[in-house]
MIVO-525075 format. One record per residue: x, y, z of N, C-alpha, C in turn; residue number from 1; residue in three letters. Coordinates in pm, 1 decimal, always signed. Each point is the difference from the previous one (the first is absolute). Layout:
MIVO-525075
<<X, Y, Z>, <X, Y, Z>, <X, Y, Z>, NUM, 'ALA'>
...
end
This chain:
MIVO-525075
<<+10102.6, +10092.8, +8284.8>, <-38.7, +84.9, +97.3>, <+71.9, +91.7, +121.2>, 1, 'MET'>
<<-63.6, +103.3, +37.8>, <+104.5, +134.7, +0.6>, <-49.3, +95.0, +193.5>, 2, 'LYS'>
<<+37.8, -12.5, +45.3>, <-66.9, +67.0, +124.0>, <+46.3, +96.4, +15.3>, 3, 'ILE'>
<<-112.2, +46.0, +67.5>, <+102.7, +142.7, +50.0>, <-80.6, +47.2, +135.8>, 4, 'ARG'>
<<+68.2, +25.2, +95.2>, <-88.9, -9.9, +83.0>, <-29.8, +136.6, +96.1>, 5, 'LYS'>
<<-130.1, +81.2, +57.2>, <-14.4, +134.4, -4.1>, <-11.7, -50.4, +120.5>, 6, 'ILE'>
<<-116.1, +22.5, +127.1>, <+15.0, +1.3, +77.0>, <+41.7, -145.4, +137.8>, 7, 'THR'>
<<+27.3, +14.0, +60.0>, <+127.0, -97.4, +89.0>, <-83.1, +1.5, +178.6>, 8, 'ALA'>
<<-61.4, -88.5, +46.7>, <-14.8, -33.2, +133.5>, <+134.2, -9.7, +72.5>, 9, 'PHE'>
<<+6.0, +20.6, +46.0>, <+128.6, -13.9, +101.7>, <-40.5, -48.6, +167.4>, 10, 'ASN'>
<<+3.9, -156.6, +48.8>, <-24.2, +22.2, +26.8>, <+26.9, -46.2, +173.6>, 11, 'VAL'>
<<+107.7, +108.9, -22.1>, <+115.3, +71.2, +143.7>, <-4.6, -90.9, +90.8>, 12, 'GLY'>
<<-22.8, -45.0, +177.9>, <+119.5, -48.3, +47.3>, <-1.2, -197.4, -95.1>, 13, 'PHE'>
<<-113.7, -9.1, -10.3>, <-41.2, -110.5, -24.0>, <+104.1, -123.6, -68.9>, 14, 'GLY'>
<<+25.3, +140.5, -167.4>, <+148.6, -47.9, -45.8>, <+131.4, +67.0, +1.5>, 15, 'ALA'>
<<+32.0, +60.2, +62.9>, <+113.8, -3.7, +97.1>, <+100.2, -96.6, -37.2>, 16, 'ASP'>
<<+126.7, +124.8, -38.1>, <+62.2, -113.5, -10.6>, <+107.0, -112.3, +147.9>, 17, 'GLU'>
<<-42.2, +73.3, +158.0>, <+0.7, -139.9, +106.5>, <-26.7, -45.5, +34.3>, 18, 'VAL'>
<<-162.4, +77.1, -78.9>, <-84.5, -134.9, +34.5>, <+5.6, -137.9, -112.8>, 19, 'PHE'>
<<+12.6, +37.8, -98.7>, <+35.9, -72.7, -102.9>, <+114.0, -99.1, +55.4>, 20, 'ARG'>
<<+123.8, +62.9, -11.1>, <+83.0, -108.2, +79.0>, <-63.2, -67.8, +133.6>, 21, 'LYS'>
<<-31.0, +102.2, +16.6>, <-27.1, -115.5, +192.9>, <-79.7, -76.2, -20.0>, 22, 'ALA'>
<<-81.1, -23.9, -106.5>, <-154.2, -76.4, -99.8>, <-33.8, -38.7, +113.0>, 23, 'GLU'>
<<-120.0, +139.1, +10.5>, <-31.0, +6.9, +123.2>, <-175.9, -29.5, +0.4>, 24, 'ALA'>
<<-19.5, +25.1, -174.8>, <-160.9, -43.4, +21.4>, <+40.4, -121.6, -102.4>, 25, 'PHE'>
<<-144.4, -62.9, +67.6>, <-7.8, -113.1, -119.0>, <+12.5, +11.6, -180.4>, 26, 'GLU'>
<<-93.8, +116.7, -49.5>, <-8.2, +64.0, -131.6>, <+1.1, +148.5, +47.4>, 27, 'MET'>
<<+80.9, +35.0, -110.0>, <+111.3, +187.6, -50.0>, <-148.9, +37.2, -76.8>, 28, 'PHE'>
<<-9.6, +124.0, -25.3>, <-100.9, +14.0, -161.7>, <+41.2, +127.2, -41.2>, 29, 'TRP'>
<<+0.2, +41.7, -132.2>, <+74.7, +82.1, -49.9>, <-44.0, +42.2, -75.4>, 30, 'HIS'>
<<-114.8, +73.7, -89.1>, <-68.4, +115.0, -38.2>, <+72.6, +89.8, -142.5>, 31, 'ALA'>
<<+119.2, -99.7, -66.2>, <+43.6, +151.0, -76.6>, <-95.4, +132.9, -108.0>, 32, 'GLU'>
<<-68.5, -129.5, -14.6>, <-72.8, +68.8, -132.6>, <-103.2, +5.9, +40.7>, 33, 'GLY'>
<<-75.2, -24.5, +72.0>, <-117.0, +106.5, +62.7>, <-134.6, -16.4, -162.6>, 34, 'MET'>
<<+128.7, +115.6, -62.2>, <-28.1, +81.6, -84.2>, <+6.9, -49.1, -103.4>, 35, 'LYS'>
<<-0.1, -89.9, -103.0>, <+82.4, -73.7, -132.1>, <-71.3, +39.1, -141.4>, 36, 'SER'>
<<+94.2, +41.5, -113.9>, <-5.8, +21.5, -123.2>, <+116.0, -95.2, -22.7>, 37, 'GLU'>
<<-150.5, -119.4, -77.6>, <+107.5, -108.3, -37.4>, <-35.6, +52.4, -217.6>, 38, 'PHE'>
<<+110.9, -60.3, -73.1>, <-44.5, +16.9, -169.6>, <+79.8, -83.2, -58.2>, 39, 'GLU'>
<<-103.6, -67.3, -99.3>, <+88.0, -93.8, -66.4>, <-131.3, -90.5, -77.6>, 40, 'GLY'>
<<+48.2, -118.1, +46.6>, <-97.4, -130.6, -90.9>, <-12.5, -171.4, +22.1>, 41, 'GLU'>
<<-69.9, +15.2, -9.3>, <-27.6, -150.3, +103.6>, <-60.5, -112.5, -154.1>, 42, 'VAL'>
<<+30.3, -45.9, +8.1>, <-65.0, -158.3, -75.7>, <-88.2, -108.3, +28.8>, 43, 'LEU'>
<<-96.6, -59.0, +22.1>, <-69.9, -71.3, +78.8>, <-55.7, -75.4, -97.5>, 44, 'TRP'>
<<-52.3, -159.2, -9.3>, <-24.9, -124.3, -83.2>, <+32.1, +71.5, -106.0>, 45, 'ASN'>
<<+89.0, +68.5, -44.0>, <-43.2, +58.9, -232.0>, <-33.2, +200.1, -26.6>, 46, 'GLY'>
<<-51.4, -16.6, +170.6>, <-40.0, +151.9, -27.9>, <+68.7, +102.1, +56.2>, 47, 'ARG'>
<<+44.6, +64.2, -27.5>, <+78.0, +167.8, +68.4>, <-72.4, +93.4, +23.7>, 48, 'ARG'>
<<+107.9, +69.0, +126.5>, <-151.4, +93.0, +81.5>, <+111.6, +142.9, -17.6>, 49, 'TYR'>
<<+7.8, +39.9, -11.7>, <+82.8, +159.4, +7.5>, <-59.8, +21.4, +165.5>, 50, 'VAL'>
<<+98.6, +37.2, +83.5>, <+24.2, +80.0, +140.0>, <-45.7, +155.2, -18.1>, 51, 'VAL'>
<<-18.7, +65.3, +16.3>, <+22.5, +143.0, +13.0>, <+34.6, +83.2, +143.2>, 52, 'ARG'>
<<+78.4, +83.3, +46.1>, <-33.8, +5.8, +84.3>, <-52.4, +141.5, +78.9>, 53, 'PRO'>
<<-121.5, +44.9, -70.7>, <-132.4, +74.6, -21.3>, <-166.0, -34.8, +75.1>, 54, 'GLU'>
<<+102.3, -160.1, -57.0>, <-146.2, -39.2, +67.1>, <-19.3, -208.4, +77.4>, 55, 'ASP'>
<<+170.8, -19.6, +32.7>, <+52.2, -131.6, +56.1>, <-1.5, +31.6, +104.5>, 56, 'CYS'>
<<+5.9, +130.6, +114.6>, <-27.6, +19.3, +140.7>, <+80.9, -124.8, +92.1>, 57, 'TYR'>
<<+108.4, +29.5, -102.9>, <+82.8, -120.9, +96.7>, <+31.1, +5.4, +144.7>, 58, 'GLY'>
<<+122.2, -160.8, +70.5>, <-2.5, +75.2, +118.4>, <+69.3, -183.2, +38.4>, 59, 'TYR'>
<<+126.3, +72.9, +46.3>, <+199.8, -80.0, +52.1>, <-41.1, -42.3, +157.3>, 60, 'ALA'>
<<+25.4, -54.6, -4.4>, <-3.0, +10.8, +155.8>, <+178.0, -168.2, +77.9>, 61, 'ASP'>
<<-11.4, -36.1, +88.9>, <+97.9, -83.6, +21.1>, <-6.1, -50.5, +139.5>, 62, 'LYS'>
<<-83.4, -74.7, +32.9>, <+35.4, -124.3, +126.2>, <+139.3, -100.0, -12.1>, 63, 'ASN'>
<<+59.2, -44.5, +140.8>, <+4.5, -48.9, -4.0>, <+80.0, -57.7, +157.5>, 64, 'TRP'>
<<+103.2, -101.1, +55.6>, <-37.2, -6.9, +131.6>, <-39.6, -176.6, +1.7>, 65, 'GLY'>
<<+0.0, -10.1, +148.8>, <-72.6, -203.0, +72.5>, <-116.9, -14.2, -57.6>, 66, 'LYS'>
<<-38.6, +57.6, -27.9>, <-149.3, -49.7, +62.5>, <-106.1, +90.6, -84.4>, 67, 'ASP'>
<<-111.7, +4.8, +2.0>, <-135.6, +82.5, -70.2>, <-74.4, +35.8, +87.1>, 68, 'PHE'>
<<-32.1, +109.6, +8.7>, <-165.8, +73.3, +115.9>, <-70.9, -111.3, -16.7>, 69, 'THR'>
<<-67.0, -12.1, +140.2>, <-151.9, -53.1, -77.2>, <-80.7, +61.5, +106.0>, 70, 'SER'>
<<-106.0, +43.8, +31.8>, <-99.2, +51.2, -224.4>, <+156.6, +80.6, +5.1>, 71, 'PRO'>
<<-0.3, -7.7, -92.3>, <+8.1, +53.9, -154.6>, <-99.5, +117.2, -46.3>, 72, 'TRP'>
<<+73.8, +147.2, -8.4>, <-85.4, +95.8, -78.2>, <+45.1, +60.2, -111.0>, 73, 'VAL'>
<<-10.9, -3.3, -111.5>, <+34.0, +183.1, -44.8>, <-112.8, +22.8, -69.1>, 74, 'TRP'>
<<+19.1, +127.5, -32.6>, <-156.8, +78.4, -92.9>, <+112.1, +108.3, -66.2>, 75, 'LEU'>
<<+18.9, +31.6, -135.4>, <+84.8, +112.2, -19.5>, <-50.7, +69.0, -188.6>, 76, 'SER'>
<<-28.6, +74.2, +21.4>, <-28.4, +81.3, -151.2>, <+35.7, +178.4, +8.5>, 77, 'SER'>
<<-14.3, -36.4, -150.5>, <+5.1, +198.4, -59.5>, <-48.4, +20.4, -83.7>, 78, 'ASN'>
<<-102.5, -69.7, -69.7>, <-91.1, -1.3, -86.5>, <-108.7, +72.5, +113.2>, 79, 'ASN'>
<<-36.2, +118.5, +56.6>, <-20.0, +67.1, +62.3>, <-93.0, +185.6, -94.7>, 80, 'LEU'>
<<-146.6, -119.0, +50.4>, <-135.7, +188.9, -6.4>, <-67.1, +53.6, +159.0>, 81, 'THR'>
<<+13.5, +153.1, +5.4>, <+13.6, +12.9, +66.5>, <-187.4, -9.4, -62.6>, 82, 'SER'>
<<-63.7, +1.8, +146.1>, <-169.0, -82.8, -4.1>, <-86.5, +219.9, +31.2>, 83, 'GLU'>
<<+102.2, +64.8, +44.1>, <-48.4, +127.2, +42.6>, <+7.6, +83.1, -106.9>, 84, 'ILE'>
<<+102.8, -46.1, -80.7>, <+4.5, +86.3, -52.8>, <+47.5, +11.0, -185.1>, 85, 'SER'>
<<-32.7, -125.3, -22.0>, <-3.3, -111.4, -134.7>, <+113.4, +24.5, -84.4>, 86, 'GLY'>
<<+85.5, +75.8, +132.0>, <+160.3, -6.1, -158.8>, <+67.7, -130.0, +100.6>, 87, 'LYS'>
<<+166.9, -24.8, -132.3>, <+35.4, -111.4, -17.6>, <+105.7, +75.5, +117.9>, 88, 'ARG'>
<<+43.3, -90.9, +80.2>, <+136.7, -1.2, +104.2>, <+144.7, -116.6, -79.8>, 89, 'LEU'>
<<+32.7, +112.2, -54.1>, <+135.7, -71.9, -60.5>, <+104.0, +93.3, +67.4>, 90, 'ASN'>
<<+25.0, -19.4, +127.7>, <+53.4, +15.1, +98.3>, <+28.0, -39.4, +85.2>, 91, 'ASP'>
<<-89.6, -155.5, -13.6>, <-118.1, -74.4, +154.6>, <+137.0, -94.8, -50.5>, 92, 'SER'>
<<-51.3, -9.1, +149.8>, <+20.0, -203.5, -1.9>, <+19.8, +7.0, +159.1>, 93, 'VAL'>
<<-81.8, -179.3, -22.0>, <-40.1, -40.6, +197.5>, <+105.8, -156.7, +18.7>, 94, 'PHE'>
<<+32.5, +17.8, +71.5>, <+64.9, -157.0, +8.9>, <-30.0, -59.3, +138.0>, 95, 'ASP'>
<<-13.4, -93.7, +66.1>, <-88.9, -94.9, +116.1>, <+101.9, -130.9, +17.6>, 96, 'ILE'>
<<+17.5, -0.9, +107.0>, <+107.2, -145.9, -23.2>, <-10.5, -45.4, +162.8>, 97, 'GLY'>
<<-29.1, -111.8, +64.5>, <+83.7, -26.2, +84.9>, <-84.9, -180.6, +77.1>, 98, 'GLY'>
<<-11.9, +22.1, +104.8>, <-79.9, -90.6, +81.1>, <+54.5, -47.7, +89.0>, 99, 'GLY'>
<<+78.0, -113.9, +53.6>, <-35.1, +3.3, +121.5>, <+183.1, -43.6, +14.5>, 100, 'ARG'>
<<+83.6, +144.4, -28.0>, <+150.8, +31.2, +25.4>, <+83.1, -132.7, +97.8>, 101, 'PRO'>
<<+78.9, -56.0, -22.1>, <+78.8, -70.4, +142.8>, <+161.9, +109.1, -15.2>, 102, 'LYS'>
<<+62.7, +44.1, +129.9>, <+65.1, +9.0, +45.3>, <+102.5, -171.2, +100.4>, 103, 'VAL'>
<<+40.5, -3.7, +24.6>, <+94.1, -81.3, +14.5>, <-78.8, -90.1, +33.1>, 104, 'GLY'>
<<-22.2, -70.3, +52.8>, <-165.0, -105.7, +57.5>, <-121.4, +117.8, +9.8>, 105, 'HIS'>
<<-2.8, +45.5, +31.7>, <-107.3, +141.5, +46.4>, <-92.8, -30.5, -127.1>, 106, 'ILE'>
<<-141.3, +22.0, -7.9>, <-60.3, +42.2, -83.9>, <-103.7, +96.1, +37.4>, 107, 'ALA'>
<<-8.5, +109.6, -63.8>, <-105.2, +99.2, -80.9>, <-58.8, -34.8, -38.3>, 108, 'LEU'>
<<-140.2, -11.1, +74.5>, <-155.1, -5.8, -69.0>, <-64.9, +126.4, -49.8>, 109, 'PRO'>
<<-82.7, -47.2, -115.2>, <-30.4, +177.4, -57.1>, <+92.0, +78.3, +26.0>, 110, 'ARG'>
<<+111.6, +17.3, -153.5>, <+78.3, +46.3, +35.9>, <+24.1, +101.8, -167.4>, 111, 'LYS'>
<<-28.4, +52.4, -106.8>, <-22.3, +38.9, -129.6>, <+109.0, +145.8, -36.0>, 112, 'LEU'>
<<+62.6, -86.2, -62.5>, <+78.7, +176.1, -19.4>, <-47.3, +151.4, -172.7>, 113, 'LEU'>
<<-30.9, +92.6, +15.0>, <-52.5, +41.6, -142.3>, <+25.8, +160.3, +76.7>, 114, 'SER'>
<<+60.8, +0.8, -137.5>, <-73.1, +100.3, -94.6>, <-59.9, +93.8, -185.1>, 115, 'ALA'>
<<-61.8, +137.7, +81.4>, <-48.1, +34.8, -144.4>, <+64.0, +152.4, -18.6>, 116, 'PHE'>
<<+14.1, -9.0, -161.5>, <+118.3, +107.8, +39.7>, <-179.8, +73.7, -142.7>, 117, 'TRP'>
<<-47.8, +89.4, +129.5>, <-127.1, +22.4, -200.3>, <+62.1, +170.6, +41.9>, 118, 'TYR'>
<<+11.8, +2.5, -180.0>, <+47.4, +141.6, -36.4>, <+124.5, +61.1, +0.8>, 119, 'GLU'>
<<+63.6, -58.1, +63.2>, <+154.3, +56.5, +32.2>, <-10.8, +1.5, +174.9>, 120, 'GLY'>
<<-78.9, -76.4, +71.2>, <+63.1, +82.1, +156.1>, <-35.7, -231.6, +109.5>, 121, 'THR'>
<<+45.4, +48.6, +1.2>, <+82.8, -152.2, +96.4>, <-120.9, +19.1, +70.4>, 122, 'PRO'>
<<-82.4, -189.9, +63.1>, <-76.3, +18.0, +130.4>, <+74.0, -159.8, -9.4>, 123, 'TYR'>
<<-25.1, +40.5, +178.6>, <+122.6, -177.6, -51.2>, <-45.0, -68.9, +148.4>, 124, 'GLU'>
<<+28.9, -123.7, +32.0>, <-129.9, -96.1, +149.4>, <+63.8, -31.9, +26.2>, 125, 'PHE'>
<<+73.4, -98.1, +43.9>, <+196.9, -53.1, -3.4>, <-12.7, -25.7, +174.0>, 126, 'ASN'>
<<-46.7, -143.3, +6.8>, <+36.1, +3.2, +157.4>, <+85.4, -20.6, +31.7>, 127, 'PHE'>
<<+178.3, -32.1, -55.6>, <+73.5, -15.7, +65.4>, <+107.5, +170.3, -0.8>, 128, 'SER'>
<<-81.7, +99.8, -51.6>, <-21.4, +128.0, +75.9>, <-65.2, +91.2, +117.1>, 129, 'LYS'>
<<+71.7, -78.6, +159.0>, <-127.5, +29.3, +43.8>, <-9.7, +56.8, +43.1>, 130, 'ALA'>
<<+50.0, +181.5, -4.7>, <-45.8, +76.3, +39.9>, <-115.2, +118.0, -127.3>, 131, 'TRP'>
<<-10.8, -106.3, -21.0>, <-119.8, +87.5, -28.3>, <-88.8, -119.6, -85.7>, 132, 'THR'>
<<-42.0, -15.5, +219.3>, <-115.1, -87.1, -35.4>, <-145.9, -52.3, -64.3>, 133, 'ALA'>
<<+73.6, -79.8, -61.4>, <-98.2, -106.3, -145.9>, <-129.5, -99.3, +91.1>, 134, 'VAL'>
<<-66.7, -4.1, -23.0>, <-141.2, -107.9, +12.5>, <+16.2, -39.9, -143.6>, 135, 'HIS'>
<<-47.8, -63.5, +8.8>, <-71.9, -190.0, -107.3>, <-114.3, -82.6, +48.5>, 136, 'THR'>
<<-56.7, +40.8, -85.5>, <-151.6, -117.8, +0.2>, <+34.7, -76.4, -162.5>, 137, 'GLU'>
<<-46.3, -97.6, -33.7>, <-10.1, -33.0, -114.0>, <-90.3, -214.7, +56.2>, 138, 'PHE'>
<<-98.9, +57.9, -198.7>, <-24.2, -130.2, +99.2>, <-50.5, -48.8, -193.3>, 139, 'ASN'>
<<+106.2, -110.0, +4.6>, <-9.5, -77.6, -140.8>, <-152.9, -130.0, -36.3>, 140, 'CYS'>
<<-15.0, -31.8, -85.9>, <-118.1, -88.5, -0.8>, <+14.7, -37.9, -116.8>, 141, 'ARG'>
<<-108.8, -165.6, -60.5>, <-7.4, -59.9, -87.5>, <-77.4, -96.4, -18.4>, 142, 'GLU'>
<<-114.8, +85.8, -176.0>, <-130.4, -74.9, +33.9>, <+12.5, -68.6, -95.5>, 143, 'THR'>
<<-114.1, +7.0, -89.0>, <+58.9, -133.7, -120.7>, <+54.1, +42.5, -152.9>, 144, 'ASP'>
<<-34.8, +87.5, +17.6>, <-11.1, +83.4, -147.1>, <+145.5, +115.8, +66.8>, 145, 'THR'>
<<+25.8, +39.1, +66.0>, <+76.0, +137.1, +0.3>, <+100.9, -62.2, +187.9>, 146, 'GLN'>
<<+79.5, +132.0, -64.9>, <+123.7, +9.0, +194.7>, <-33.5, +150.2, +14.3>, 147, 'VAL'>
<<+2.5, +104.9, +97.0>, <-92.7, +73.9, +80.5>, <+138.1, +35.8, +111.8>, 148, 'ILE'>
<<+75.1, +158.1, -54.8>, <-7.1, +37.5, +85.4>, <-63.3, +142.7, +118.8>, 149, 'TRP'>
<<+71.9, -58.1, +65.7>, <-30.2, +207.6, +101.1>, <+122.9, -1.3, +165.6>, 150, 'HIS'>
<<+72.7, +75.1, -86.5>, <+67.6, +79.3, +176.8>, <-10.5, +128.3, -26.2>, 151, 'VAL'>
<<+58.5, +107.7, +177.5>, <-32.8, +54.0, -43.5>, <+77.4, +65.8, +94.9>, 152, 'GLU'>
<<+126.0, +115.1, +6.7>, <+86.4, +44.2, +79.0>, <+51.7, +110.7, +48.1>, 153, 'GLN'>
<<+33.7, +42.6, +46.7>, <-18.7, +180.9, +67.5>, <+170.1, +4.1, +55.1>, 154, 'ARG'>
<<+33.0, +142.9, -20.9>, <+166.4, -12.5, +17.1>, <+1.5, +131.7, +14.4>, 155, 'SER'>
<<+111.1, +25.5, +62.8>, <+28.1, +281.0, -51.3>, <-48.7, +11.2, -126.1>, 156, 'LEU'>
<<-0.6, -109.6, -53.4>, <-9.7, +43.9, -96.2>, <-157.8, +18.7, -44.9>, 157, 'SER'>
<<-102.6, -41.3, +3.3>, <-150.3, +15.5, -6.1>, <-31.3, -206.5, +17.1>, 158, 'GLY'>
<<-80.6, +25.4, -76.9>, <-100.0, -165.7, +27.2>, <-1.1, -20.1, -172.3>, 159, 'ARG'>
<<-1.0, -103.2, -63.2>, <+10.0, -90.7, -76.8>, <-135.4, -121.9, -11.6>, 160, 'MET'>
<<-127.0, +5.2, -50.4>, <-94.6, -101.0, +4.1>, <+21.4, -123.7, -194.3>, 161, 'VAL'>
<<-15.5, -91.9, +46.3>, <+60.7, -69.7, -134.0>, <-105.8, -118.4, +1.1>, 162, 'THR'>
<<-114.6, -14.8, -88.2>, <-54.8, -56.0, -8.9>, <-17.6, -106.9, -195.4>, 163, 'ASP'>
<<+112.9, -97.1, -16.7>, <-1.0, -68.2, -103.3>, <-36.5, -115.2, -48.6>, 164, 'ILE'>
<<-56.4, -11.0, -111.2>, <-81.5, -125.9, -52.3>, <+26.3, -47.8, -110.3>, 165, 'THR'>
<<+98.1, -83.2, -26.1>, <+27.8, -118.4, -102.8>, <-71.9, -148.8, -18.5>, 166, 'CYS'>
<<-43.3, -14.9, -137.0>, <-121.1, -146.0, -17.0>, <+138.1, -77.9, -25.0>, 167, 'GLU'>
<<-23.2, -148.6, +73.2>, <+123.3, -39.0, +12.5>, <+10.7, -120.7, -131.3>, 168, 'LYS'>
<<-115.5, -5.1, -118.8>, <+33.3, +9.5, -108.8>, <+106.0, +62.6, -81.1>, 169, 'LYS'>
<<+21.6, +69.6, +52.3>, <+142.7, +76.7, -62.1>, <+105.6, -15.5, +83.4>, 170, 'ASP'>
<<+31.8, -45.3, +152.6>, <+88.0, -5.6, +26.0>, <+40.2, -171.6, +24.7>, 171, 'MET'>
<<+99.5, +16.0, +36.2>, <+101.3, -158.2, -63.5>, <-23.1, -30.1, +160.3>, 172, 'LEU'>
<<+112.6, -145.1, +56.7>, <+49.8, -122.3, +141.6>, <+150.9, +60.0, -36.8>, 173, 'LEU'>
<<+88.6, +93.0, +54.7>, <+125.4, -6.1, -48.5>, <+8.7, -89.5, +98.5>, 174, 'VAL'>
<<+136.1, -116.3, +4.3>, <+80.6, -33.6, +24.9>, <+111.4, -7.0, +54.5>, 175, 'ASN'>
<<+28.3, +90.6, +120.0>, <+104.6, +12.5, +7.2>, <+40.1, -119.2, +153.8>, 176, 'TYR'>
<<+168.4, -43.6, +15.4>, <+47.0, -36.2, -10.9>, <+106.1, +67.9, +101.3>, 177, 'GLU'>
<<+11.6, -48.9, +206.6>, <+115.2, +76.9, +45.7>, <+32.8, -99.6, +28.3>, 178, 'SER'>
<<+153.9, +103.7, +13.4>, <+164.4, -2.3, +16.4>, <+20.9, -187.2, +59.9>, 179, 'PRO'>
<<-90.8, -88.2, +76.4>, <+13.3, +14.1, +32.5>, <-46.2, -168.5, -72.0>, 180, 'ASP'>
<<+11.0, +25.7, -73.4>, <-118.5, -96.6, -130.7>, <-123.9, -42.6, +80.9>, 181, 'GLY'>
<<-65.2, +96.5, +103.0>, <-135.9, -25.6, +43.2>, <-131.5, +101.1, -113.0>, 182, 'ALA'>
<<-104.4, -116.8, -51.1>, <-107.7, +114.7, +3.2>, <-121.7, +36.6, +65.7>, 183, 'LYS'>
<<+14.2, +93.3, +8.6>, <-83.9, +42.2, +164.4>, <-122.9, +65.9, -79.8>, 184, 'ARG'>
<<+70.0, +93.9, -83.5>, <-152.6, +61.2, -92.7>, <-137.4, -72.1, -94.3>, 185, 'HIS'>
<<-9.0, -85.6, -10.0>, <-51.5, -95.3, -56.8>, <-161.4, +44.6, -63.4>, 186, 'ASN'>
<<-26.6, +173.4, +72.0>, <-147.4, +15.0, -10.9>, <+108.1, +233.6, -80.8>, 187, 'ARG'>
<<+7.4, +18.6, -56.2>, <+106.1, +135.5, -42.6>, <-71.4, +40.0, -139.3>, 188, 'LEU'>
<<-101.9, +151.2, +34.3>, <-43.8, +0.5, -115.3>, <+173.0, +145.8, -71.0>, 189, 'TRP'>
<<-111.3, -55.9, -94.2>, <+82.4, +177.9, -53.9>, <-38.7, +5.6, -199.5>, 190, 'ASN'>
<<-73.7, +161.0, +65.8>, <-56.9, -21.0, -117.7>, <+39.8, +227.5, -83.5>, 191, 'GLY'>
<<-17.8, +45.9, -51.4>, <+82.1, +143.6, -75.9>, <-158.2, +27.9, -47.6>, 192, 'GLY'>
<<-50.5, -102.6, +89.8>, <-194.9, +122.4, -129.9>, <-72.1, -20.4, +70.0>, 193, 'ASN'>
<<+59.0, +107.9, +175.3>, <-120.6, -15.6, +131.3>, <-37.4, +100.8, -57.0>, 194, 'GLY'>
<<-95.5, +87.2, +101.7>, <-117.6, +150.8, -76.0>, <+7.3, +63.7, +136.2>, 195, 'ARG'>
<<-48.8, +171.6, +50.5>, <-53.7, -23.7, +135.5>, <+33.8, +149.7, +28.5>, 196, 'GLY'>
<<-52.1, +50.1, +94.1>, <+50.3, +111.7, +50.9>, <+111.6, +5.1, +102.2>, 197, 'THR'>
<<+55.1, +162.8, +13.3>, <+44.0, +6.3, +94.2>, <-0.2, +175.0, +85.1>, 198, 'VAL'>
<<-23.4, -70.2, +78.8>, <-78.1, +207.4, +99.5>, <+117.3, +54.8, +28.2>, 199, 'GLN'>
<<+59.0, +65.1, +15.6>, <+181.3, +86.5, +56.7>, <-36.5, +158.3, +90.4>, 200, 'LEU'>
<<-50.1, -11.7, +242.8>, <+5.3, +82.8, -76.3>, <+123.6, +72.5, +86.2>, 201, 'PHE'>
<<-39.8, +126.6, +43.5>, <+111.8, +112.2, +86.3>, <+3.9, -31.1, +148.0>, 202, 'ASP'>
<<+101.3, +80.2, +61.6>, <+48.2, -61.2, +139.9>, <-127.0, +66.7, +59.2>, 203, 'LEU'>
<<-205.2, +63.3, -31.3>, <-14.8, +35.2, +12.3>, <-131.4, -26.8, +67.8>, 204, 'LYS'>
<<+19.3, -142.2, -151.5>, <-109.6, -91.5, +18.0>, <-56.1, +49.7, -158.1>, 205, 'GLY'>
<<-35.1, +81.0, -33.8>, <-42.9, +122.3, -207.1>, <+70.6, -82.8, -70.8>, 206, 'ASN'>
<<-121.4, -100.2, -96.5>, <+32.4, -25.6, -76.6>, <+94.7, +104.2, -147.2>, 207, 'LEU'>
<<+87.2, -142.9, -35.3>, <+120.1, +159.5, -96.0>, <-42.6, -105.0, -132.3>, 208, 'ILE'>
<<-76.5, -100.6, +22.1>, <-10.2, -54.7, -162.2>, <-32.5, -142.3, +67.0>, 209, 'ASP'>
<<-114.3, -67.8, -98.3>, <-47.3, -172.8, -46.6>, <+36.4, -3.1, -98.0>, 210, 'ARG'>
<<+77.5, -96.9, +9.7>, <+106.1, -15.9, -148.6>, <-31.9, -166.8, -31.8>, 211, 'VAL'>
<<-63.4, -15.6, -172.9>, <-93.5, -55.7, -25.9>, <+208.9, -146.6, -64.7>, 212, 'HIS'>
<<-3.1, -116.2, -38.0>, <+108.3, -90.6, +10.9>, <-21.9, -54.1, -43.0>, 213, 'ALA'>
<<+48.3, -53.5, -186.7>, <+15.9, -130.4, -133.7>, <+134.8, -47.0, +43.9>, 214, 'GLU'>
<<+13.3, -76.3, -43.7>, <+88.3, -120.4, -67.8>, <+125.1, -6.9, +185.7>, 215, 'CYS'>
<<-142.5, -55.9, +90.3>, <+115.2, +77.2, +200.4>, <+25.5, -157.6, -65.1>, 216, 'VAL'>
<<+159.0, +10.1, +63.2>, <-10.1, -153.2, +38.3>, <+38.8, -82.6, +130.7>, 217, 'GLY'>
<<-76.5, -101.6, +26.6>, <-39.1, -59.3, +65.4>, <+97.2, -118.7, -5.3>, 218, 'CYS'>
<<+9.1, -48.3, +183.4>, <+58.9, -133.2, +83.6>, <-152.1, -12.4, +112.0>, 219, 'GLU'>
<<+14.8, -144.3, +29.3>, <-80.0, +2.5, +111.8>, <+28.4, -96.3, +46.3>, 220, 'TYR'>
<<+28.5, -37.1, +78.1>, <+95.6, -206.7, +37.4>, <-35.1, +11.6, +193.4>, 221, 'GLY'>
<<-8.3, -96.2, +46.4>, <+22.9, -97.2, +83.8>, <+20.7, -111.4, +9.0>, 222, 'GLU'>
<<+145.3, -55.2, +89.6>, <+23.4, -110.0, -7.2>, <-72.0, -82.9, +98.0>, 223, 'TYR'>
<<-11.5, -138.9, -149.9>, <-32.7, -120.7, +52.2>, <-60.2, -76.0, +140.7>, 224, 'SER'>
<<-106.4, -30.8, +70.1>, <+57.5, -45.0, +178.1>, <+42.1, -134.3, -23.0>, 225, 'PRO'>
<<+125.4, -0.2, +25.7>, <+98.5, -125.9, +41.7>, <-4.6, -52.3, +98.1>, 226, 'SER'>
end
C-alpha cells in the first residue's frame, strides 16, 4: 500500500518539541495526513480489493503518550459536498479531536482541537492557541442503534457546527490498553461510515457553506466508572 499525505493538521504547541521532551501532556496527537491518498490492494478472506486515490478518502495520524483521553472524541472526513452549490469539495477536509486533555496532573475539561481546510482556506479552532479565543461545546451520545456527535466551536477564524451520526452496526469497539497495562476504555466506538453536516460561518456570522460529509471517521468513548 502506498500513501501520499496531502493536507496536515499541525496542532501547534500541543506537540511542540519542548512539551514532548517534558512529557507535559498525558496524550499527544499529530495528524500529518488528515487528507491522504492511498493506492494498492487488500486481500481479505480470499477476495481482492483495489484501493484507489480518487475514492479512498484516506486519513493518517498518530497518538502517543502515557494514557488516553476520556472522553475520547474524533471526527474527520474529506468526502465532502456543498449542500448550497452541489459542488464536490475536492480541496477540503475537516478534523476534530480531543476530549479532556491533561497537562501534568491538571485536566482541561471539554477541550477539542479542530481544523477545516475549506477549498484552500484554513479555519482553525485550537484551544492551545489562547490568543485565537476558542470556545467549544460538544455533546456525544449513544442510542440503541447509533452514536451521535454534536460539536460547536468558534474562534477568530469563524464558527463551525458539526453534526455526525454513525450506525453501530458499521462500527467496532476498540480494544486499547494503556502503557501502564490498564484497560480503561471498555466502550470506545470506532467507525468509518459516519455521515452528517458541517456548517462553516465567518466572523460576522454569515454562512460560508453547509457541507454534507460522508465516510466520516468517528470515535467516541469514556472510561468506565471505577
